[in-house]
N, CA, C and O atoms as a Tripos MOL2 file, in Angstrom:
@<TRIPOS>MOLECULE
protein
  300   299    75     0     0
PROTEIN
NO_CHARGES

@<TRIPOS>ATOM
      1 N          -7.1400  153.6480   48.0240 N.3       1 UNK1
      2 CA         -6.3790  152.9310   49.1180 C.3       1 UNK1
      3 C          -5.6970  153.9400   50.0600 C.2       1 UNK1
      4 O          -5.1890  154.9810   49.6430 O.2       1 UNK1
      5 N          -5.7140  153.5850   51.3050 N.am      2 UNK2
      6 CA         -4.9650  154.3490   52.2730 C.3       2 UNK2
      7 C          -3.9970  153.4770   52.9140 C.2       2 UNK2
      8 O          -4.1230  152.2530   52.8590 O.2       2 UNK2
      9 N          -3.0120  154.0580   53.5330 N.am      3 UNK3
     10 CA         -2.0740  153.2580   54.2850 C.3       3 UNK3
     11 C          -2.1840  153.5100   55.8100 C.2       3 UNK3
     12 O          -2.4050  154.6290   56.2720 O.2       3 UNK3
     13 N          -2.0190  152.4150   56.5460 N.am      4 UNK4
     14 CA         -2.1810  152.5910   58.0340 C.3       4 UNK4
     15 C          -0.9140  151.9990   58.8130 C.2       4 UNK4
     16 O          -0.3160  151.0060   58.4010 O.2       4 UNK4
     17 N          -0.6000  152.6090   59.8340 N.am      5 UNK5
     18 CA          0.4250  152.1450   60.6940 C.3       5 UNK5
     19 C          -0.2580  152.1080   62.1240 C.2       5 UNK5
     20 O          -0.7520  153.1340   62.5910 O.2       5 UNK5
     21 N          -0.2770  150.9860   62.7630 N.am      6 UNK6
     22 CA         -0.7210  150.7320   64.0000 C.3       6 UNK6
     23 C           0.4380  150.4330   64.9700 C.2       6 UNK6
     24 O           1.1320  149.4310   64.8050 O.2       6 UNK6
     25 N           0.6410  151.2610   65.9390 N.am      7 UNK7
     26 CA          1.7580  151.0920   66.9660 C.3       7 UNK7
     27 C           1.2130  150.1990   68.0700 C.2       7 UNK7
     28 O           0.1680  150.5170   68.6370 O.2       7 UNK7
     29 N           1.8490  149.1400   68.3850 N.am      8 UNK8
     30 CA          1.4230  148.1550   69.3690 C.3       8 UNK8
     31 C           2.2770  148.2120   70.5950 C.2       8 UNK8
     32 O           3.4380  148.6130   70.5220 O.2       8 UNK8
     33 N           1.7350  147.8240   71.7190 N.am      9 UNK9
     34 CA          2.6410  147.5970   72.8400 C.3       9 UNK9
     35 C           3.6620  146.5950   72.4310 C.2       9 UNK9
     36 O           3.3930  145.8700   71.4730 O.2       9 UNK9
     37 N           4.8060  146.4680   73.0450 N.am     10 UNK10
     38 CA          5.7240  145.5770   72.7360 C.3      10 UNK10
     39 C           5.2290  144.1300   72.4910 C.2      10 UNK10
     40 O           4.4650  143.5870   73.2900 O.2      10 UNK10
     41 N           5.6830  143.5120   71.3620 N.am     11 UNK11
     42 CA          5.3690  142.1420   71.0410 C.3      11 UNK11
     43 C           6.2260  141.1690   71.7490 C.2      11 UNK11
     44 O           7.4420  141.3580   71.7830 O.2      11 UNK11
     45 N           5.6780  140.1300   72.3230 N.am     12 UNK12
     46 CA          6.3530  139.2420   73.1550 C.3      12 UNK12
     47 C           7.1790  138.1730   72.2920 C.2      12 UNK12
     48 O           8.2800  137.7600   72.6590 O.2      12 UNK12
     49 N           6.5800  137.7870   71.1740 N.am     13 UNK13
     50 CA          7.2720  136.6930   70.4540 C.3      13 UNK13
     51 C           6.9190  136.7170   68.9160 C.2      13 UNK13
     52 O           5.9260  137.3260   68.5200 O.2      13 UNK13
     53 N           7.7160  136.0740   68.1080 N.am     14 UNK14
     54 CA          7.4570  136.0490   66.6130 C.3      14 UNK14
     55 C           6.1190  135.4990   66.2860 C.2      14 UNK14
     56 O           5.5540  135.9260   65.2790 O.2      14 UNK14
     57 N           5.5520  134.6000   67.0240 N.am     15 UNK15
     58 CA          4.2500  134.1120   66.7120 C.3      15 UNK15
     59 C           3.1390  135.0740   66.8830 C.2      15 UNK15
     60 O           2.0520  134.9060   66.3320 O.2      15 UNK15
     61 N           3.4090  136.0780   67.6430 N.am     16 UNK16
     62 CA          2.5390  137.2830   67.7450 C.3      16 UNK16
     63 C           2.2950  137.9690   66.4540 C.2      16 UNK16
     64 O           1.2020  138.4340   66.1290 O.2      16 UNK16
     65 N           3.4150  138.0090   65.7060 N.am     17 UNK17
     66 CA          3.3860  138.6600   64.3760 C.3      17 UNK17
     67 C           2.4980  137.8450   63.4870 C.2      17 UNK17
     68 O           1.6450  138.4170   62.8090 O.2      17 UNK17
     69 N           2.6430  136.5480   63.4470 N.am     18 UNK18
     70 CA          1.7070  135.7660   62.6220 C.3      18 UNK18
     71 C           0.2230  135.8740   62.9160 C.2      18 UNK18
     72 O          -0.6210  135.9080   62.0200 O.2      18 UNK18
     73 N          -0.0650  135.9260   64.2390 N.am     19 UNK19
     74 CA         -1.5010  136.0530   64.6640 C.3      19 UNK19
     75 C          -2.0780  137.3890   64.1240 C.2      19 UNK19
     76 O          -3.1400  137.4910   63.5110 O.2      19 UNK19
     77 N          -1.2530  138.3690   64.4290 N.am     20 UNK20
     78 CA         -1.7620  139.7100   63.9920 C.3      20 UNK20
     79 C          -1.9820  139.8800   62.4340 C.2      20 UNK20
     80 O          -2.9890  140.4210   61.9770 O.2      20 UNK20
     81 N          -0.9530  139.3710   61.6540 N.am     21 UNK21
     82 CA         -0.9860  139.4040   60.2690 C.3      21 UNK21
     83 C          -2.1820  138.6830   59.7380 C.2      21 UNK21
     84 O          -2.8820  139.1690   58.8490 O.2      21 UNK21
     85 N          -2.4270  137.4490   60.3220 N.am     22 UNK22
     86 CA         -3.5970  136.7040   59.9290 C.3      22 UNK22
     87 C          -4.9290  137.3440   60.2120 C.2      22 UNK22
     88 O          -5.8700  137.1900   59.4340 O.2      22 UNK22
     89 N          -5.0300  138.0740   61.3340 N.am     23 UNK23
     90 CA         -6.2580  138.7490   61.6830 C.3      23 UNK23
     91 C          -6.5240  139.8960   60.7430 C.2      23 UNK23
     92 O          -7.6590  140.1720   60.3540 O.2      23 UNK23
     93 N          -5.4170  140.5670   60.3820 N.am     24 UNK24
     94 CA         -5.6260  141.8550   59.4070 C.3      24 UNK24
     95 C          -5.8180  141.3540   58.1060 C.2      24 UNK24
     96 O          -6.5850  142.0100   57.4020 O.2      24 UNK24
     97 N          -5.2470  140.2370   57.5650 N.am     25 UNK25
     98 CA         -5.5400  139.7320   56.1960 C.3      25 UNK25
     99 C          -6.9850  139.2030   56.1540 C.2      25 UNK25
    100 O          -7.5400  139.1260   55.0580 O.2      25 UNK25
    101 N          -7.6470  138.8240   57.3010 N.am     26 UNK26
    102 CA         -8.9340  138.3580   57.2660 C.3      26 UNK26
    103 C          -9.9690  139.3780   57.0580 C.2      26 UNK26
    104 O         -11.0850  139.0620   56.6460 O.2      26 UNK26
    105 N          -9.6170  140.6870   57.3470 N.am     27 UNK27
    106 CA        -10.6350  141.7220   57.3610 C.3      27 UNK27
    107 C         -10.9530  142.2750   55.8600 C.2      27 UNK27
    108 O         -10.0690  142.5230   55.0400 O.2      27 UNK27
    109 N         -12.1650  142.4080   55.6570 N.am     28 UNK28
    110 CA        -12.6710  142.8770   54.3900 C.3      28 UNK28
    111 C         -12.1780  144.2840   54.1240 C.2      28 UNK28
    112 O         -12.3990  145.1350   54.9860 O.2      28 UNK28
    113 N         -11.5550  144.6010   53.0590 N.am     29 UNK29
    114 CA        -11.0110  145.9460   52.7470 C.3      29 UNK29
    115 C          -9.5210  146.0760   52.9860 C.2      29 UNK29
    116 O          -8.9620  147.1300   52.6820 O.2      29 UNK29
    117 N          -8.8260  145.0380   53.5280 N.am     30 UNK30
    118 CA         -7.4410  145.1460   53.6450 C.3      30 UNK30
    119 C          -6.7460  144.4890   52.4200 C.2      30 UNK30
    120 O          -7.1030  143.4130   51.9420 O.2      30 UNK30
    121 N          -5.7710  145.2080   51.9850 N.am     31 UNK31
    122 CA         -4.9260  144.6600   50.7620 C.3      31 UNK31
    123 C          -3.8760  143.7040   51.4040 C.2      31 UNK31
    124 O          -2.8290  144.0920   51.9220 O.2      31 UNK31
    125 N          -4.3220  142.2790   51.2960 N.am     32 UNK32
    126 CA         -3.6050  141.2860   51.9340 C.3      32 UNK32
    127 C          -2.0880  141.3370   51.6250 C.2      32 UNK32
    128 O          -1.2860  141.1580   52.5420 O.2      32 UNK32
    129 N          -1.7070  141.5550   50.4630 N.am     33 UNK33
    130 CA         -0.2520  141.4850   50.1510 C.3      33 UNK33
    131 C           0.5240  142.6190   50.7900 C.2      33 UNK33
    132 O           1.7540  142.5720   50.7770 O.2      33 UNK33
    133 N          -0.1110  143.6240   51.3440 N.am     34 UNK34
    134 CA          0.5560  144.8020   51.9130 C.3      34 UNK34
    135 C           0.6870  144.6430   53.3850 C.2      34 UNK34
    136 O           1.3070  145.5080   54.0050 O.2      34 UNK34
    137 N           0.1500  143.5920   54.0310 N.am     35 UNK35
    138 CA          0.2020  143.5220   55.5130 C.3      35 UNK35
    139 C           1.6110  143.1590   55.8900 C.2      35 UNK35
    140 O           2.1830  142.2160   55.3430 O.2      35 UNK35
    141 N           2.2280  143.9610   56.8980 N.am     36 UNK36
    142 CA          3.4420  143.5450   57.4820 C.3      36 UNK36
    143 C           3.3590  143.9040   58.9540 C.2      36 UNK36
    144 O           2.9030  144.9950   59.2980 O.2      36 UNK36
    145 N           3.7720  143.0500   59.7870 N.am     37 UNK37
    146 CA          3.9420  143.3560   61.2740 C.3      37 UNK37
    147 C           5.4090  143.1720   61.5750 C.2      37 UNK37
    148 O           6.0100  142.1160   61.3780 O.2      37 UNK37
    149 N           5.9490  144.2880   62.0740 N.am     38 UNK38
    150 CA          7.3750  144.3990   62.4170 C.3      38 UNK38
    151 C           7.5490  144.1250   63.8840 C.2      38 UNK38
    152 O           7.1130  144.8880   64.7460 O.2      38 UNK38
    153 N           8.2210  142.9740   64.1500 N.am     39 UNK39
    154 CA          8.3880  142.4750   65.4620 C.3      39 UNK39
    155 C           9.2740  143.4760   66.2730 C.2      39 UNK39
    156 O           8.8710  143.8720   67.3660 O.2      39 UNK39
    157 N          10.4420  143.8830   65.7760 N.am     40 UNK40
    158 CA         11.2600  144.7760   66.4970 C.3      40 UNK40
    159 C          10.7580  146.1440   66.8200 C.2      40 UNK40
    160 O          11.1500  146.7330   67.8280 O.2      40 UNK40
    161 N           9.9290  146.6430   66.0180 N.am     41 UNK41
    162 CA          9.3840  148.1060   66.2170 C.3      41 UNK41
    163 C           7.9580  147.9700   66.6580 C.2      41 UNK41
    164 O           7.3570  149.0160   66.9030 O.2      41 UNK41
    165 N           7.3170  146.7980   66.7960 N.am     42 UNK42
    166 CA          6.0110  146.5860   67.2000 C.3      42 UNK42
    167 C           4.9630  147.3880   66.4730 C.2      42 UNK42
    168 O           4.0910  147.9960   67.0930 O.2      42 UNK42
    169 N           5.0490  147.3920   65.1090 N.am     43 UNK43
    170 CA          4.1840  148.1170   64.1990 C.3      43 UNK43
    171 C           3.4810  147.1620   63.3020 C.2      43 UNK43
    172 O           4.0590  146.1520   62.9020 O.2      43 UNK43
    173 N           2.1620  147.4640   62.9460 N.am     44 UNK44
    174 CA          1.4960  146.7310   61.9300 C.3      44 UNK44
    175 C           1.2860  147.7720   60.7600 C.2      44 UNK44
    176 O           0.7990  148.8800   60.9830 O.2      44 UNK44
    177 N           1.6520  147.3880   59.5880 N.am     45 UNK45
    178 CA          1.4950  148.3220   58.4760 C.3      45 UNK45
    179 C           0.7850  147.5510   57.4220 C.2      45 UNK45
    180 O           1.0230  146.3700   57.1720 O.2      45 UNK45
    181 N          -0.1650  148.3400   56.7760 N.am     46 UNK46
    182 CA         -1.1420  147.7190   55.7290 C.3      46 UNK46
    183 C          -1.7840  148.7640   54.9610 C.2      46 UNK46
    184 O          -1.8570  149.9120   55.4000 O.2      46 UNK46
    185 N          -2.2930  148.3940   53.7420 N.am     47 UNK47
    186 CA         -3.0080  149.3530   52.9940 C.3      47 UNK47
    187 C          -4.4570  148.7880   53.0390 C.2      47 UNK47
    188 O          -4.6850  147.5840   53.1570 O.2      47 UNK47
    189 N          -5.4510  149.7740   52.9330 N.am     48 UNK48
    190 CA         -6.8150  149.3630   53.1050 C.3      48 UNK48
    191 C          -7.7710  150.2160   52.3160 C.2      48 UNK48
    192 O          -7.3820  151.3340   51.9770 O.2      48 UNK48
    193 N          -8.9560  149.8210   51.9920 N.am     49 UNK49
    194 CA         -9.9570  150.5930   51.3170 C.3      49 UNK49
    195 C         -10.8630  151.1110   52.4240 C.2      49 UNK49
    196 O         -11.5810  150.3850   53.1120 O.2      49 UNK49
    197 N         -10.7560  152.5180   52.5400 N.am     50 UNK50
    198 CA        -11.4110  153.1480   53.6800 C.3      50 UNK50
    199 C         -12.9900  153.2130   53.3760 C.2      50 UNK50
    200 O         -13.7120  153.7680   54.2040 O.2      50 UNK50
    201 N         -13.4880  152.7150   52.3260 N.am     51 UNK51
    202 CA        -14.9430  152.6850   52.1210 C.3      51 UNK51
    203 C         -15.4150  151.4080   52.6870 C.2      51 UNK51
    204 O         -16.6100  151.2740   52.9480 O.2      51 UNK51
    205 N         -14.5150  150.3990   52.9100 N.am     52 UNK52
    206 CA        -14.9360  149.1520   53.3960 C.3      52 UNK52
    207 C         -14.4830  148.8700   54.8670 C.2      52 UNK52
    208 O         -15.0510  148.0110   55.5410 O.2      52 UNK52
    209 N         -13.4820  149.5900   55.3260 N.am     53 UNK53
    210 CA        -12.9060  149.4150   56.7080 C.3      53 UNK53
    211 C         -12.2980  150.7230   57.1790 C.2      53 UNK53
    212 O         -11.7740  151.5520   56.4340 O.2      53 UNK53
    213 N         -12.4270  150.8210   58.5210 N.am     54 UNK54
    214 CA        -11.7280  152.0250   59.2100 C.3      54 UNK54
    215 C         -10.5550  151.4050   59.8420 C.2      54 UNK54
    216 O         -10.5110  150.1880   60.0210 O.2      54 UNK54
    217 N          -9.5270  152.2580   60.2140 N.am     55 UNK55
    218 CA         -8.3340  151.8870   60.8380 C.3      55 UNK55
    219 C          -8.7570  151.5390   62.3710 C.2      55 UNK55
    220 O          -8.1050  150.7020   62.9940 O.2      55 UNK55
    221 N          -9.7640  152.1420   62.9070 N.am     56 UNK56
    222 CA        -10.3340  151.7860   64.2150 C.3      56 UNK56
    223 C         -10.7870  150.3140   64.2630 C.2      56 UNK56
    224 O         -10.5510  149.5960   65.2350 O.2      56 UNK56
    225 N         -11.4690  149.8870   63.1320 N.am     57 UNK57
    226 CA        -11.9290  148.5380   63.0760 C.3      57 UNK57
    227 C         -10.8360  147.5250   63.0330 C.2      57 UNK57
    228 O         -10.9580  146.4130   63.5470 O.2      57 UNK57
    229 N          -9.6760  147.9630   62.3580 N.am     58 UNK58
    230 CA         -8.5750  147.0220   62.2710 C.3      58 UNK58
    231 C          -7.8570  146.9960   63.5590 C.2      58 UNK58
    232 O          -7.3450  145.9500   63.9570 O.2      58 UNK58
    233 N          -7.7920  148.1430   64.2600 N.am     59 UNK59
    234 CA         -7.1950  148.1920   65.6130 C.3      59 UNK59
    235 C          -7.9810  147.2470   66.6070 C.2      59 UNK59
    236 O          -7.4010  146.5350   67.4270 O.2      59 UNK59
    237 N          -9.3110  147.3040   66.4650 N.am     60 UNK60
    238 CA        -10.1950  146.5520   67.4420 C.3      60 UNK60
    239 C          -9.8830  145.0550   67.1270 C.2      60 UNK60
    240 O          -9.7930  144.2350   68.0410 O.2      60 UNK60
    241 N          -9.7270  144.7320   65.8800 N.am     61 UNK61
    242 CA         -9.4670  143.1840   65.5470 C.3      61 UNK61
    243 C          -8.1510  142.7960   66.1850 C.2      61 UNK61
    244 O          -7.9780  141.6600   66.6260 O.2      61 UNK61
    245 N          -7.2650  143.6930   66.2330 N.am     62 UNK62
    246 CA         -5.8880  143.3700   67.0300 C.3      62 UNK62
    247 C          -6.1320  143.3390   68.4930 C.2      62 UNK62
    248 O          -5.6140  142.4400   69.1570 O.2      62 UNK62
    249 N          -6.9120  144.2870   69.0810 N.am     63 UNK63
    250 CA         -7.1410  144.3060   70.3750 C.3      63 UNK63
    251 C          -7.9120  143.1000   71.0270 C.2      63 UNK63
    252 O          -7.7500  142.7460   72.1950 O.2      63 UNK63
    253 N          -8.8020  142.4940   70.0980 N.am     64 UNK64
    254 CA         -9.6190  141.3480   70.5010 C.3      64 UNK64
    255 C          -8.5510  140.1280   70.6860 C.2      64 UNK64
    256 O          -8.7840  139.2210   71.4860 O.2      64 UNK64
    257 N          -7.5050  140.1600   69.9900 N.am     65 UNK65
    258 CA         -6.4900  139.0850   70.2030 C.3      65 UNK65
    259 C          -5.7190  139.2050   71.5110 C.2      65 UNK65
    260 O          -5.0210  138.2950   71.9580 O.2      65 UNK65
    261 N          -5.8950  140.4150   72.1080 N.am     66 UNK66
    262 CA         -5.2080  140.5950   73.4410 C.3      66 UNK66
    263 C          -3.9730  141.4420   73.4040 C.2      66 UNK66
    264 O          -3.1910  141.5240   74.3510 O.2      66 UNK66
    265 N          -3.8330  142.0860   72.2270 N.am     67 UNK67
    266 CA         -2.6190  143.1330   72.0750 C.3      67 UNK67
    267 C          -3.0690  144.5200   72.2670 C.2      67 UNK67
    268 O          -4.1370  144.9230   71.8080 O.2      67 UNK67
    269 N          -2.2580  145.2480   72.9420 N.am     68 UNK68
    270 CA         -2.6720  146.7240   73.2170 C.3      68 UNK68
    271 C          -2.1990  147.5490   72.0820 C.2      68 UNK68
    272 O          -1.0460  147.5220   71.6500 O.2      68 UNK68
    273 N          -3.1880  148.3020   71.6130 N.am     69 UNK69
    274 CA         -2.9500  149.3320   70.5160 C.3      69 UNK69
    275 C          -2.4900  150.6060   71.2230 C.2      69 UNK69
    276 O          -3.1890  151.1020   72.1060 O.2      69 UNK69
    277 N          -1.3360  151.1390   70.8540 N.am     70 UNK70
    278 CA         -0.9090  152.4500   71.4370 C.3      70 UNK70
    279 C          -1.4590  153.6340   70.6350 C.2      70 UNK70
    280 O          -2.0240  154.5780   71.1880 O.2      70 UNK70
    281 N          -1.2710  153.5500   69.2880 N.am     71 UNK71
    282 CA         -1.8770  154.7020   68.4430 C.3      71 UNK71
    283 C          -1.9730  154.1880   67.0750 C.2      71 UNK71
    284 O          -1.3840  153.1730   66.7020 O.2      71 UNK71
    285 N          -2.7970  154.9790   66.2690 N.am     72 UNK72
    286 CA         -3.0180  154.5180   64.8580 C.3      72 UNK72
    287 C          -2.6010  155.8370   63.9960 C.2      72 UNK72
    288 O          -2.6450  156.9770   64.4590 O.2      72 UNK72
    289 N          -2.2270  155.5380   62.7880 N.am     73 UNK73
    290 CA         -1.8760  156.6780   61.8520 C.3      73 UNK73
    291 C          -2.3790  156.2220   60.4670 C.2      73 UNK73
    292 O          -2.1870  155.0780   60.0540 O.2      73 UNK73
    293 N          -2.9970  157.1220   59.8090 N.am     74 UNK74
    294 CA         -3.4950  156.9100   58.4450 C.3      74 UNK74
    295 C          -2.8220  157.9160   57.4910 C.2      74 UNK74
    296 O          -2.7310  159.1080   57.7870 O.2      74 UNK74
    297 N          -2.3240  157.3740   56.2680 N.am     75 UNK75
    298 CA         -1.7740  158.3150   55.2400 C.3      75 UNK75
    299 C          -2.5760  158.1690   53.9920 C.2      75 UNK75
    300 O          -2.3060  158.8480   53.0020 O.2      75 UNK75
@<TRIPOS>BOND
     1     1     2 1
     2     2     3 1
     3     3     4 2
     4     3     5 am
     5     5     6 1
     6     6     7 1
     7     7     8 2
     8     7     9 am
     9     9    10 1
    10    10    11 1
    11    11    12 2
    12    11    13 am
    13    13    14 1
    14    14    15 1
    15    15    16 2
    16    15    17 am
    17    17    18 1
    18    18    19 1
    19    19    20 2
    20    19    21 am
    21    21    22 1
    22    22    23 1
    23    23    24 2
    24    23    25 am
    25    25    26 1
    26    26    27 1
    27    27    28 2
    28    27    29 am
    29    29    30 1
    30    30    31 1
    31    31    32 2
    32    31    33 am
    33    33    34 1
    34    34    35 1
    35    35    36 2
    36    35    37 am
    37    37    38 1
    38    38    39 1
    39    39    40 2
    40    39    41 am
    41    41    42 1
    42    42    43 1
    43    43    44 2
    44    43    45 am
    45    45    46 1
    46    46    47 1
    47    47    48 2
    48    47    49 am
    49    49    50 1
    50    50    51 1
    51    51    52 2
    52    51    53 am
    53    53    54 1
    54    54    55 1
    55    55    56 2
    56    55    57 am
    57    57    58 1
    58    58    59 1
    59    59    60 2
    60    59    61 am
    61    61    62 1
    62    62    63 1
    63    63    64 2
    64    63    65 am
    65    65    66 1
    66    66    67 1
    67    67    68 2
    68    67    69 am
    69    69    70 1
    70    70    71 1
    71    71    72 2
    72    71    73 am
    73    73    74 1
    74    74    75 1
    75    75    76 2
    76    75    77 am
    77    77    78 1
    78    78    79 1
    79    79    80 2
    80    79    81 am
    81    81    82 1
    82    82    83 1
    83    83    84 2
    84    83    85 am
    85    85    86 1
    86    86    87 1
    87    87    88 2
    88    87    89 am
    89    89    90 1
    90    90    91 1
    91    91    92 2
    92    91    93 am
    93    93    94 1
    94    94    95 1
    95    95    96 2
    96    95    97 am
    97    97    98 1
    98    98    99 1
    99    99   100 2
   100    99   101 am
   101   101   102 1
   102   102   103 1
   103   103   104 2
   104   103   105 am
   105   105   106 1
   106   106   107 1
   107   107   108 2
   108   107   109 am
   109   109   110 1
   110   110   111 1
   111   111   112 2
   112   111   113 am
   113   113   114 1
   114   114   115 1
   115   115   116 2
   116   115   117 am
   117   117   118 1
   118   118   119 1
   119   119   120 2
   120   119   121 am
   121   121   122 1
   122   122   123 1
   123   123   124 2
   124   123   125 am
   125   125   126 1
   126   126   127 1
   127   127   128 2
   128   127   129 am
   129   129   130 1
   130   130   131 1
   131   131   132 2
   132   131   133 am
   133   133   134 1
   134   134   135 1
   135   135   136 2
   136   135   137 am
   137   137   138 1
   138   138   139 1
   139   139   140 2
   140   139   141 am
   141   141   142 1
   142   142   143 1
   143   143   144 2
   144   143   145 am
   145   145   146 1
   146   146   147 1
   147   147   148 2
   148   147   149 am
   149   149   150 1
   150   150   151 1
   151   151   152 2
   152   151   153 am
   153   153   154 1
   154   154   155 1
   155   155   156 2
   156   155   157 am
   157   157   158 1
   158   158   159 1
   159   159   160 2
   160   159   161 am
   161   161   162 1
   162   162   163 1
   163   163   164 2
   164   163   165 am
   165   165   166 1
   166   166   167 1
   167   167   168 2
   168   167   169 am
   169   169   170 1
   170   170   171 1
   171   171   172 2
   172   171   173 am
   173   173   174 1
   174   174   175 1
   175   175   176 2
   176   175   177 am
   177   177   178 1
   178   178   179 1
   179   179   180 2
   180   179   181 am
   181   181   182 1
   182   182   183 1
   183   183   184 2
   184   183   185 am
   185   185   186 1
   186   186   187 1
   187   187   188 2
   188   187   189 am
   189   189   190 1
   190   190   191 1
   191   191   192 2
   192   191   193 am
   193   193   194 1
   194   194   195 1
   195   195   196 2
   196   195   197 am
   197   197   198 1
   198   198   199 1
   199   199   200 2
   200   199   201 am
   201   201   202 1
   202   202   203 1
   203   203   204 2
   204   203   205 am
   205   205   206 1
   206   206   207 1
   207   207   208 2
   208   207   209 am
   209   209   210 1
   210   210   211 1
   211   211   212 2
   212   211   213 am
   213   213   214 1
   214   214   215 1
   215   215   216 2
   216   215   217 am
   217   217   218 1
   218   218   219 1
   219   219   220 2
   220   219   221 am
   221   221   222 1
   222   222   223 1
   223   223   224 2
   224   223   225 am
   225   225   226 1
   226   226   227 1
   227   227   228 2
   228   227   229 am
   229   229   230 1
   230   230   231 1
   231   231   232 2
   232   231   233 am
   233   233   234 1
   234   234   235 1
   235   235   236 2
   236   235   237 am
   237   237   238 1
   238   238   239 1
   239   239   240 2
   240   239   241 am
   241   241   242 1
   242   242   243 1
   243   243   244 2
   244   243   245 am
   245   245   246 1
   246   246   247 1
   247   247   248 2
   248   247   249 am
   249   249   250 1
   250   250   251 1
   251   251   252 2
   252   251   253 am
   253   253   254 1
   254   254   255 1
   255   255   256 2
   256   255   257 am
   257   257   258 1
   258   258   259 1
   259   259   260 2
   260   259   261 am
   261   261   262 1
   262   262   263 1
   263   263   264 2
   264   263   265 am
   265   265   266 1
   266   266   267 1
   267   267   268 2
   268   267   269 am
   269   269   270 1
   270   270   271 1
   271   271   272 2
   272   271   273 am
   273   273   274 1
   274   274   275 1
   275   275   276 2
   276   275   277 am
   277   277   278 1
   278   278   279 1
   279   279   280 2
   280   279   281 am
   281   281   282 1
   282   282   283 1
   283   283   284 2
   284   283   285 am
   285   285   286 1
   286   286   287 1
   287   287   288 2
   288   287   289 am
   289   289   290 1
   290   290   291 1
   291   291   292 2
   292   291   293 am
   293   293   294 1
   294   294   295 1
   295   295   296 2
   296   295   297 am
   297   297   298 1
   298   298   299 1
   299   299   300 2
@<TRIPOS>SUBSTRUCTURE
     1 UNK1         2 RESIDUE 1 A UNK
     2 UNK2         6 RESIDUE 1 A UNK
     3 UNK3        10 RESIDUE 1 A UNK
     4 UNK4        14 RESIDUE 1 A UNK
     5 UNK5        18 RESIDUE 1 A UNK
     6 UNK6        22 RESIDUE 1 A UNK
     7 UNK7        26 RESIDUE 1 A UNK
     8 UNK8        30 RESIDUE 1 A UNK
     9 UNK9        34 RESIDUE 1 A UNK
    10 UNK10       38 RESIDUE 1 A UNK
    11 UNK11       42 RESIDUE 1 A UNK
    12 UNK12       46 RESIDUE 1 A UNK
    13 UNK13       50 RESIDUE 1 A UNK
    14 UNK14       54 RESIDUE 1 A UNK
    15 UNK15       58 RESIDUE 1 A UNK
    16 UNK16       62 RESIDUE 1 A UNK
    17 UNK17       66 RESIDUE 1 A UNK
    18 UNK18       70 RESIDUE 1 A UNK
    19 UNK19       74 RESIDUE 1 A UNK
    20 UNK20       78 RESIDUE 1 A UNK
    21 UNK21       82 RESIDUE 1 A UNK
    22 UNK22       86 RESIDUE 1 A UNK
    23 UNK23       90 RESIDUE 1 A UNK
    24 UNK24       94 RESIDUE 1 A UNK
    25 UNK25       98 RESIDUE 1 A UNK
    26 UNK26      102 RESIDUE 1 A UNK
    27 UNK27      106 RESIDUE 1 A UNK
    28 UNK28      110 RESIDUE 1 A UNK
    29 UNK29      114 RESIDUE 1 A UNK
    30 UNK30      118 RESIDUE 1 A UNK
    31 UNK31      122 RESIDUE 1 A UNK
    32 UNK32      126 RESIDUE 1 A UNK
    33 UNK33      130 RESIDUE 1 A UNK
    34 UNK34      134 RESIDUE 1 A UNK
    35 UNK35      138 RESIDUE 1 A UNK
    36 UNK36      142 RESIDUE 1 A UNK
    37 UNK37      146 RESIDUE 1 A UNK
    38 UNK38      150 RESIDUE 1 A UNK
    39 UNK39      154 RESIDUE 1 A UNK
    40 UNK40      158 RESIDUE 1 A UNK
    41 UNK41      162 RESIDUE 1 A UNK
    42 UNK42      166 RESIDUE 1 A UNK
    43 UNK43      170 RESIDUE 1 A UNK
    44 UNK44      174 RESIDUE 1 A UNK
    45 UNK45      178 RESIDUE 1 A UNK
    46 UNK46      182 RESIDUE 1 A UNK
    47 UNK47      186 RESIDUE 1 A UNK
    48 UNK48      190 RESIDUE 1 A UNK
    49 UNK49      194 RESIDUE 1 A UNK
    50 UNK50      198 RESIDUE 1 A UNK
    51 UNK51      202 RESIDUE 1 A UNK
    52 UNK52      206 RESIDUE 1 A UNK
    53 UNK53      210 RESIDUE 1 A UNK
    54 UNK54      214 RESIDUE 1 A UNK
    55 UNK55      218 RESIDUE 1 A UNK
    56 UNK56      222 RESIDUE 1 A UNK
    57 UNK57      226 RESIDUE 1 A UNK
    58 UNK58      230 RESIDUE 1 A UNK
    59 UNK59      234 RESIDUE 1 A UNK
    60 UNK60      238 RESIDUE 1 A UNK
    61 UNK61      242 RESIDUE 1 A UNK
    62 UNK62      246 RESIDUE 1 A UNK
    63 UNK63      250 RESIDUE 1 A UNK
    64 UNK64      254 RESIDUE 1 A UNK
    65 UNK65      258 RESIDUE 1 A UNK
    66 UNK66      262 RESIDUE 1 A UNK
    67 UNK67      266 RESIDUE 1 A UNK
    68 UNK68      270 RESIDUE 1 A UNK
    69 UNK69      274 RESIDUE 1 A UNK
    70 UNK70      278 RESIDUE 1 A UNK
    71 UNK71      282 RESIDUE 1 A UNK
    72 UNK72      286 RESIDUE 1 A UNK
    73 UNK73      290 RESIDUE 1 A UNK
    74 UNK74      294 RESIDUE 1 A UNK
    75 UNK75      298 RESIDUE 1 A UNK
C-alpha cells in the first residue's frame, strides 16, 4: 500500500468533500477506510494499491467531477 495526497483547488463547500470521498472510495485499489478529504486545506488523502491504481487515475476521477487538481504526492 502507498499513501497519496492530492492537492486540490480551493473547495467551495462541504458537499464537495462528500462527492470527492465517494468518487475515491468507488475506485478499485483504494483502501476505503483511509479516504479523507480535508475541506480547510483542500487535500484528499488516501491509501491505495499501486498494482491496481495509479495516483494519476485517482486524480482524473476527481477532475471528472469538475475539481481542479493542483498536484499529487505519493509516499
